[in-house]
C-alpha positions in Angstrom: 15.2 -7.5 -8.5 15.9 -4.4 -6.9 13.8 -2.0 -5.0 14.9 1.7 -4.8 12.7 4.3 -1.9 13.3 8.1 -1.8 13.4 8.9 1.5 11.9 12.0 1.8 13.7 14.6 4.7 11.9 16.6 7.8 9.9 18.3 6.0 9.5 21.6 8.6 5.5 20.9 9.5 6.3 18.6 12.5 6.4 15.7 10.1 9.1 12.8 10.6 10.3 10.7 8.1 13.0 9.4 9.8 13.7 7.7 12.9 16.3 5.6 14.4 15.5 3.5 17.5 18.3 2.9 20.5 16.3 -0.6 21.4 16.8 -2.7 24.7 15.2 -5.2 26.3 12.7 -2.4 27.3 10.2 -1.1 24.7 11.5 1.8 23.3 8.7 4.4 21.7 8.9 6.2 18.1 7.4 9.6 17.5 4.1 9.4 15.7 4.5 9.0 12.2 1.7 10.9 9.4 2.7 8.5 6.5 0.6 5.5 5.8 3.3 3.1 4.8 6.2 2.6 6.9 9.5 0.6 6.4 11.4 -0.6 9.4 15.0 -1.9 9.1 16.1 -4.2 12.2 19.5 -4.4 13.3 22.1 -7.4 14.3 19.0 -8.6 16.7 15.1 -9.7 16.0 12.9 -7.1 17.3 9.3 -7.3 19.2 7.2 -4.3 17.6 3.6 -3.3 18.2 1.8 0.2 16.5 -0.6 2.0 18.4 -1.2 5.7 19.8 0.5 4.4 23.2 1.8 0.9 22.1 3.8 -1.5 24.4 6.0 -4.1 23.9 8.3 -7.0 26.0 10.9 -9.1 24.0 8.0 -11.6 24.6 4.8 -10.3 23.1 4.4 -8.1 19.8 5.4 -9.1 16.3 8.8 -10.5 15.9 10.9 -9.0 12.8 14.2 -11.3 12.3 17.8 -9.4 12.7 19.0 -8.2 9.9 15.3 -7.4 8.1 13.2 -4.7 6.2 9.5 -5.3 5.7 6.8 -2.9 5.2 3.7 -1.8 6.9 0.6 -0.2 6.6 0.2 1.8 8.8 -2.2 4.1 10.5 -1.0 8.1 10.3 -0.2 9.3 13.8 0.5 6.1 15.8 3.2 5.2 17.2 6.0 2.4 17.1 7.3 0.6 20.2 10.2 -2.1 19.6 11.8 -3.9 22.3 15.1 -6.9 21.7 17.1 -9.3 23.5 20.0 -7.4 23.5 21.1 -3.9 22.7 20.7 -3.1 19.4 19.2 -0.1 16.1 16.1 0.0 14.2 15.2 2.6 11.5 11.9 3.7 10.6 11.6 5.1 7.2 8.2 7.1 6.5 7.4 6.1 2.6 4.3 8.7 2.1 
């Protein structure tokens, strides 16, 4: 069964709908999201993530998302995503609301 998502564009009201993070072994932090659900897609390595107003993560703590995986998370509006990976990679975040 396939699942399709409508990716909305930036609406001009400082609402970010899509971000790509260039991740390394140190924390990379996204901008705040306004939605209540986000879709995270990891690149070619596993990522450790944390959510919050000022999240901080390392490769040895946080929630681990396996490589080449998509996961949907319930999210508090205004929070950010912090991500770290064992090697340079990318992670995409989409606001689903």
